[in-house]
C-alpha positions as CSV (number, residue, x, y, z in Angstrom):
1,M,68.2,82.0,121.4
2,D,66.0,84.1,118.9
3,D,68.6,86.6,119.0
4,V,71.3,83.9,117.9
5,W,69.3,82.2,115.3
6,G,68.7,86.1,114.0
7,L,72.3,86.2,113.6
8,T,72.7,83.1,111.9
9,E,70.2,83.7,109.2
10,R,72.0,87.5,108.6
11,V,75.5,85.4,108.3
12,E,74.0,82.7,106.3
13,S,72.5,85.3,104.0
14,L,75.9,87.3,103.8
15,R,77.6,83.9,102.6
16,D,75.4,83.2,100.0
17,L,75.4,87.1,98.8
18,V,79.4,86.9,99.0
19,A,79.1,83.6,97.1
20,N,76.8,85.1,94.4
21,E,78.4,88.2,93.9
22,A,81.9,86.5,93.4
23,R,81.1,84.7,90.2
24,P,81.0,87.6,87.9
25,I,84.2,88.9,89.6
26,L,85.8,85.5,88.8
27,Q,84.7,85.6,85.2
28,G,86.1,88.8,84.7
29,F,89.4,87.2,85.8
30,G,89.3,84.6,83.1
31,P,88.9,81.2,83.2
32,E,92.7,80.3,84.1
33,A,93.0,82.5,87.2
34,A,89.4,81.6,88.2
35,S,90.4,77.9,88.8
36,L,93.2,79.2,91.5
37,P,92.2,79.2,95.1
38,G,94.0,82.3,95.9
39,I,92.1,84.1,93.1
40,V,88.7,82.5,94.1
41,N,89.2,83.8,97.6
42,L,90.1,87.3,96.4
43,A,87.0,87.1,94.5
44,H,85.1,86.4,97.7
45,Y,87.0,89.2,99.7
46,L,86.1,91.7,96.9
47,A,82.4,90.8,97.1
48,L,82.4,90.8,100.7
49,R,84.3,94.4,100.8
50,H,81.5,96.1,98.9
51,H,79.2,96.0,101.9
52,D,79.3,97.4,105.1
53,V,79.4,94.5,107.7
54,R,80.1,96.9,110.8
55,P,76.8,96.0,112.6
56,L,77.1,92.5,111.8
57,Q,80.9,92.3,113.4
58,R,79.3,94.0,116.4
59,A,76.3,92.0,116.9
60,L,78.8,88.7,116.8
61,M,81.1,90.5,119.3
62,R,78.6,90.1,122.4
63,H,78.8,86.4,121.4
64,G,82.4,85.9,121.3
65,L,82.5,85.2,117.2
66,S,83.9,88.7,115.9
67,S,86.6,87.3,113.6
68,L,85.4,88.7,110.4
69,G,87.9,91.6,110.7
70,R,90.6,89.0,110.2
71,L,89.4,87.1,107.5
72,E,91.4,88.2,104.3
73,S,93.1,84.7,103.4
74,R,89.6,82.9,104.3
75,V,86.4,84.3,103.7
76,L,83.9,81.3,103.2
77,P,85.9,79.4,105.9
78,T,85.5,82.1,108.3
79,L,81.7,82.7,107.5
80,D,81.3,78.7,107.8
81,A,83.1,78.4,111.1
82,V,80.8,81.4,112.9
83,L,77.4,79.6,111.2
84,V,78.6,76.6,112.9
85,A,79.2,78.3,116.2
86,L,75.9,80.3,115.9
87,A,74.0,77.1,115.4
88,A,75.6,75.4,117.9
89,R,74.6,78.1,120.7
90,A,71.0,78.1,118.9
91,G,70.8,74.2,119.4
92,R,69.8,73.7,115.7
93,Q,71.6,72.0,112.6
94,S,74.3,73.7,111.0
95,P,73.5,74.6,107.4
96,V,77.5,74.2,106.7
97,A,80.1,72.2,107.9
98,L,83.0,73.2,109.9
99,P,86.1,73.4,108.0
100,S,89.1,71.5,108.9
101,S,92.0,73.0,110.5
102,D,94.2,72.8,107.2
103,A,91.1,74.2,105.1
104,F,90.9,77.2,107.5
105,F,94.1,78.2,107.4
106,A,95.0,77.1,103.9
107,G,95.3,80.8,102.7
108,E,97.8,81.4,105.1
109,A,99.5,78.6,103.6
110,R,99.5,79.9,100.3
111,L,101.1,83.2,101.2
112,E,103.9,81.6,103.1
113,Q,104.6,79.1,100.3
114,A,104.4,82.0,97.6
115,T,106.8,84.2,100.0
116,D,109.2,81.2,100.3
117,L,109.3,80.8,96.2
118,M,109.9,84.6,95.7
119,F,112.0,85.9,98.6
120,G,113.4,82.6,99.8
121,P,113.3,81.1,103.1
122,P,113.0,83.4,106.1
123,P,115.8,83.6,109.1
124,A,114.6,81.6,111.8
125,H,113.7,84.7,114.4
126,R,111.8,86.6,112.1
127,R,108.8,86.3,109.1
128,S,109.7,89.5,107.2
129,R,112.1,89.8,104.9
130,I,114.6,92.4,104.4
131,M,115.6,94.2,101.3
132,V,118.4,96.6,100.7
133,T,118.9,98.8,97.6
134,L,122.7,98.5,96.8
135,A,124.7,101.8,96.4
136,S,127.3,101.9,93.5
137,E,130.0,101.0,96.0
138,A,128.6,97.4,96.1
139,A,130.0,96.8,92.7
140,E,133.5,97.4,93.7
141,D,133.5,96.2,97.5
142,P,132.2,92.6,98.2
143,A,132.8,93.2,102.1
144,F,130.0,96.0,102.0
145,V,127.8,93.8,100.8
146,A,129.0,90.6,103.3
147,D,128.3,93.0,106.1
148,L,124.7,93.8,105.1
149,V,124.1,90.1,104.8
150,R,125.8,89.5,108.1
151,R,123.4,92.4,109.5
152,G,120.3,90.5,108.1
153,M,119.6,91.6,104.4
154,D,117.5,88.8,102.9
155,I,117.1,90.4,99.1
156,A,119.6,92.6,97.3
157,R,118.0,95.5,95.1
158,I,119.7,96.9,92.0
159,N,118.1,99.8,90.6
160,C,118.8,99.8,86.8
161,A,118.2,103.7,86.7
162,H,121.6,103.9,88.0
163,D,125.2,102.5,87.1
164,G,125.2,100.0,84.2
165,P,125.3,96.3,83.3
166,E,128.9,95.6,84.4
167,A,128.3,97.2,87.7
168,W,125.0,95.1,88.1
169,R,126.9,92.0,87.4
170,A,129.3,92.9,89.8
171,M,127.0,93.4,92.5
172,A,124.9,90.2,91.9
173,K,128.2,88.3,92.1
174,H,129.2,89.7,95.4
175,V,125.5,89.3,96.4
176,R,125.9,85.5,95.6
177,A,129.4,85.3,97.0
178,A,128.0,86.5,100.6
179,G,124.9,84.4,100.5
180,D,127.0,81.3,100.0
181,A,129.4,82.2,102.7
182,A,126.5,82.6,105.0
183,G,125.0,79.7,104.1
184,R,121.9,81.5,103.3
185,R,119.9,82.2,99.9
186,I,120.0,86.1,99.2
187,A,117.9,87.0,96.5
188,V,118.4,89.7,93.7
189,L,115.9,91.8,92.7
190,M,116.7,94.2,89.5
191,D,114.4,97.2,89.4
192,I,114.1,98.4,85.7
193,A,113.6,101.9,85.5
194,G,110.6,102.6,83.2
195,P,109.5,106.0,82.2
196,K,110.4,108.0,85.2
197,I,110.5,111.9,84.5
198,R,113.0,113.5,86.2
199,T,114.8,117.0,86.1
200,E,117.8,117.0,84.3
201,Q,119.5,120.6,83.7
202,V,118.3,123.6,86.3
203,L,118.9,127.2,86.0
204,L,118.5,129.7,88.8
205,A,118.3,133.2,88.6
206,E,120.9,133.3,91.9
207,R,123.2,130.6,93.4
208,K,121.5,128.5,95.8
209,L,118.2,129.8,95.4
210,K,115.1,127.8,96.9
211,A,111.8,127.5,95.5
212,N,109.0,128.7,97.9
213,V,105.2,129.2,97.7
214,G,104.2,131.8,94.7
215,D,107.6,131.2,92.8
216,R,107.1,130.2,89.4
217,I,109.0,127.7,87.4
218,R,109.7,127.2,83.7
219,L,109.8,123.6,82.0
220,V,111.3,123.0,78.6
221,A,110.5,120.0,76.4
222,S,113.9,120.5,75.0
223,G,117.1,122.6,74.4
224,E,118.9,124.6,77.1
225,P,116.6,125.7,79.9
226,S,116.3,129.6,80.1
227,L,114.6,132.3,82.5
228,F,112.5,135.1,81.6
229,D,109.9,138.0,83.1
230,D,109.9,137.1,86.9
231,V,110.5,133.4,86.4
232,R,113.5,132.8,88.5
233,F,113.8,129.0,87.9
234,A,114.0,127.0,84.3
235,V,114.2,123.2,84.4
236,S,114.6,120.5,81.6
237,V,113.1,117.3,81.9
238,S,113.8,113.7,81.1
239,L,110.7,113.4,78.9
240,P,109.6,116.2,76.5
241,E,106.2,114.6,76.1
242,M,105.4,115.5,79.8
243,V,105.7,119.3,79.1
244,T,103.8,119.1,75.7
245,R,101.0,117.1,77.4
246,L,100.5,119.6,80.4
247,K,97.3,121.5,80.6
248,V,96.5,124.5,82.9
249,G,95.2,123.5,86.2
250,D,97.3,120.2,86.1
251,R,99.0,119.4,89.1
252,V,103.0,118.9,89.1
253,L,104.7,117.1,92.3
254,Y,108.6,117.5,92.6
255,D,110.8,114.9,94.5
256,D,107.9,113.0,96.3
257,G,106.0,116.0,96.9
258,K,108.6,118.4,98.4
259,L,107.2,121.0,96.0
260,Q,103.5,121.1,95.0
261,T,102.8,123.1,92.0
262,V,100.1,123.8,89.4
263,V,100.2,124.8,85.8
264,T,99.4,128.6,85.1
265,E,100.5,128.5,81.2
266,V,101.7,126.7,78.6
267,G,103.3,127.2,75.1
268,D,105.3,125.9,72.5
269,G,107.5,123.3,73.9
270,M,107.5,124.8,77.4
271,A,104.9,125.5,80.3
272,V,105.1,127.5,83.6
273,I,104.1,125.9,87.1
274,R,103.5,128.1,90.1
275,V,104.4,126.6,93.7
276,E,101.4,126.1,95.8
277,R,103.1,124.1,98.6
278,A,106.6,123.9,99.8
279,K,109.0,122.6,102.7
280,A,109.2,125.5,105.5
281,N,112.5,127.0,104.3
282,G,111.8,126.0,100.7
283,A,113.2,123.3,98.2
284,R,116.2,123.5,96.1
285,L,115.7,122.2,92.5
286,K,118.4,120.0,91.6
287,P,118.9,117.2,88.4
288,E,117.9,113.8,88.9
289,K,114.8,114.4,91.1
290,G,111.6,112.8,90.3
291,I,108.3,114.5,89.0
292,N,104.8,113.1,89.3
293,L,101.8,114.2,87.2
294,P,98.7,113.1,88.9
295,D,96.1,114.9,86.6
296,T,98.0,114.3,83.6
297,A,97.4,111.5,81.1
298,L,100.5,110.6,78.9
299,G,99.9,107.3,77.4
300,L,103.3,105.9,77.8
301,S,104.5,102.5,77.9
302,P,105.7,100.8,81.3
303,L,109.0,99.5,79.1
304,T,111.3,102.1,77.7
305,A,114.0,101.1,75.1
306,K,116.4,101.6,78.0
307,D,114.4,98.9,79.7
308,E,114.3,96.6,76.8
309,G,118.2,96.7,76.6
310,D,118.6,96.2,80.4
311,I,116.3,93.0,80.3
312,S,119.0,90.9,79.2
313,T,121.1,91.5,82.1
314,V,118.2,91.0,84.4
315,V,117.4,87.8,83.1
316,E,121.1,87.0,83.6
317,C,121.8,88.3,86.9
318,A,118.4,88.0,89.0
319,D,115.8,86.5,90.8
320,M,113.2,89.1,90.5
321,V,112.4,92.1,88.5
322,G,111.0,95.3,89.8
323,Y,108.3,96.6,87.5
324,S,108.0,100.6,87.4
325,F,104.6,101.9,86.4
326,V,102.5,98.9,85.4
327,S,99.0,99.9,85.2
328,R,97.1,97.7,83.7
329,P,96.7,93.8,83.2
330,D,98.2,94.1,79.5
331,D,101.4,95.6,81.1
332,L,102.4,92.4,82.5
333,D,101.6,90.4,79.2
334,L,104.2,93.2,77.5
335,L,107.0,92.6,80.4
336,D,106.3,88.6,79.8
337,R,106.6,88.8,76.1
338,E,110.0,91.1,76.3
339,L,111.2,88.5,79.0
340,G,111.0,85.8,76.7
341,A,112.3,87.6,73.3
342,G,115.5,86.7,71.9
343,G,116.0,83.6,73.7
344,N,115.9,85.6,77.3
345,G,113.2,83.3,78.7
346,N,113.8,82.7,82.3
347,P,110.6,80.9,83.9
348,G,112.2,81.2,87.4
349,L,112.1,84.9,87.1
350,G,109.6,86.7,89.5
351,V,108.0,89.7,88.8
352,V,107.3,92.5,91.3
353,A,104.5,94.9,90.4
354,K,105.5,98.2,91.9
355,I,102.5,100.1,92.9
356,E,103.0,103.8,92.0
357,R,100.1,105.4,90.2
358,P,96.0,105.5,90.9
359,E,95.3,103.2,87.8
360,A,97.6,100.4,89.4
361,V,95.5,100.5,92.5
362,K,92.0,100.4,90.7
363,N,93.3,97.5,88.9
364,L,95.2,95.7,91.4
365,P,92.9,92.9,91.5
366,A,92.9,92.2,87.8
367,L,97.0,92.6,87.7
368,I,97.1,89.8,90.4
369,A,94.7,87.7,88.4
370,R,96.5,88.3,85.1
371,A,100.0,86.9,86.8
372,A,98.2,84.1,89.0
373,G,99.8,81.0,87.8
374,K,102.5,82.4,84.9
375,R,105.3,83.5,87.3
376,E,106.0,84.1,91.0
377,F,104.7,87.4,91.6
378,A,105.0,90.2,94.6
379,V,103.5,93.8,94.8
380,M,105.8,96.6,95.9
381,I,104.0,99.6,97.9
382,A,106.0,102.2,96.3
383,R,104.8,104.9,98.8
384,G,107.0,107.8,97.4
385,D,105.3,107.9,94.1
386,L,101.9,106.6,95.6
387,A,101.6,109.4,97.9
388,A,102.5,112.1,95.2
389,E,99.9,110.5,92.8
390,I,96.9,110.1,95.1
391,G,97.7,112.5,97.8
392,F,100.0,112.4,101.2
393,E,96.8,112.0,103.3
394,R,95.1,108.8,101.7
395,L,98.6,107.0,101.6
396,A,97.9,105.5,105.0
397,E,94.3,104.2,104.2
398,M,95.4,103.1,100.7
399,Q,98.6,100.9,101.8
400,E,96.2,99.1,104.3
401,E,94.0,98.3,101.5
402,I,96.8,97.1,99.5
403,L,97.8,94.8,102.4
404,W,94.3,93.5,102.5
405,I,93.6,92.6,98.7
406,C,97.3,91.0,98.7
407,E,96.8,89.0,101.5
408,A,93.5,87.5,100.2
409,A,94.9,86.5,97.1
410,G,98.2,85.0,98.9
411,V,100.4,87.4,97.1
412,P,103.9,88.7,98.8
413,V,104.0,92.5,99.8
414,I,107.3,94.8,99.8
415,W,106.7,98.0,102.3
416,A,108.9,100.4,100.7
417,T,110.0,104.1,100.6
418,Q,111.5,106.4,103.0
419,V,111.9,103.1,105.9
420,L,114.0,104.4,108.7
421,E,115.2,107.1,106.3
422,N,116.9,109.2,108.8
423,L,118.8,106.6,110.0
424,V,120.2,105.4,107.1
425,K,121.1,108.6,106.0
426,S,122.3,110.1,109.2
427,G,123.0,107.4,111.9
428,V,120.1,108.6,114.0
429,P,116.4,107.7,113.7
430,S,113.2,109.8,114.4
431,R,110.5,108.3,116.6
432,G,107.9,108.2,113.6
433,E,110.0,106.1,111.4
434,M,110.2,103.7,113.9
435,T,106.8,103.0,114.5
436,D,106.3,103.1,110.5
437,A,108.7,100.5,110.2
438,A,106.8,98.4,112.8
439,M,103.8,98.7,111.2
440,G,105.7,97.4,108.1
441,A,106.2,93.8,109.9
442,R,102.6,93.0,108.5
443,A,104.3,92.8,104.8
444,E,106.6,89.9,103.6
445,C,109.2,92.4,103.3
446,V,110.3,95.9,104.0
447,M,112.7,97.9,102.0
448,L,115.4,99.9,103.1
449,N,117.0,102.5,100.5
450,K,120.6,103.3,100.2
451,G,122.6,105.6,102.8
452,P,125.8,106.2,104.7
453,A,124.3,104.3,107.9
454,V,122.5,101.6,106.0
455,G,124.3,98.9,107.8
456,E,122.9,100.2,111.1
457,G,119.7,100.4,109.5
458,V,119.7,96.8,108.4
459,S,120.7,95.6,112.3
460,T,117.9,97.9,113.7
461,L,115.3,96.5,111.3
462,D,116.3,93.0,112.2
463,T,115.5,93.6,115.9
464,L,112.7,95.4,115.6
465,L,110.8,93.0,112.8
466,A,111.6,90.1,115.2
467,R,110.1,91.6,118.1
468,M,106.9,92.8,116.1
469,D,106.9,89.3,114.7
470,E,105.8,87.9,118.3
471,H,103.1,90.2,119.0
472,M,101.2,90.5,115.4
473,F,100.8,88.2,112.3
474,K,99.3,90.4,109.8
475,K,96.2,91.9,111.3
476,T,95.9,89.6,114.0
477,P,97.4,90.2,117.5
478,E,99.4,87.4,118.7
479,L,99.0,87.8,122.4
480,R,102.3,87.2,123.8
481,A,102.9,87.2,127.3
482,L,103.8,90.8,128.2
483,K,106.8,91.2,130.6
484,S,106.9,95.4,130.9
485,W,104.1,94.7,133.8
């Protein structure tokens, strides 16, 4: 009994510590957010995760009480339940009351409600929704959209970096019609482009030349790209400030990291980068490919002039707006002001914050708190840009942490970038991407990009997510009866 009572004291001390350390966190979130249950639980979760509870978890395990590893949505209720159980084992009065079933699972209910409001009701056979990025043909071919809905698409994503307002209106119209025909609400997300840096003109010393380790590439801020000395590649970029703010030693990543380079020389309106890492056979430089600058502070607004012009169409057509390159809570205020400018207000329009940069990861709790209670809010783990910014080796760890933080706050998450990419592009999946897609079932939504076999991708993902839902809810195994043995 002494061992059990000692554990009771340790858990009680941890509970008091969490409650006390959460107070300044809540104060930092502001008075409006601090009164919301999801934000309160988020503060408790952040306070708890500032401590290493692994030894305590292991000590509790022998008593059948190791549930701390699944407390994201219910921090204090879990600690209270453990305390009650320990006190009963010790034959002593519990210092806290046992939470009711409703109180214990209130966080799960908040997340389910937020997900339904943001994404629409789920299909009967799975919890996670499927989002699909629409190709340009969706504007001209309503049958294409209807087929995606029939196969299991729940949300259509329109990428405002491509096409234009008339095409977007046509896509949204076809989505609404397909949803009506299927008797389902199919939500529309319109993703504004933000200050995405891309290659524009590309000049090669030889036709079909590929860049390999050791090759040098000249970047130009304006004008036509040109070659000089032993530099066999020259590229102009969509954002001139990018070139002028580079410093020697800064990393420059091309096309989600297919080339990793470092700046070796800067000059008047140009910079030279050297390839440090590349695919086995090199990479071909092409226009309209993304560039990431993990070491360079550009100080850019996440809203561009193009975005400001596109927002009126977003308000007209969409249920949600995807916000690229959001980094600070003030960025959310900037978007909200723009959404309400010129009579464009749409209080039902949800906001999806795309987590793409290290600043967004660091500020994620503050972003969630700033958005709380204003508009429906979700987070997209934009794994392509995020991996390029923080390093590929950290992506798996970071996507888990984002899932945990959002679950603690009751915020839905979209698992995005390269899901079933080989299947969508070629019709044949790789083994690894099937496992990756299955792991995405812990998010509230999984996104597929466009491709020739996207319909098959939707069908496959629909089946995969339904099967995984029988086995897992977030981090909790469901222990469905096994039938393979």
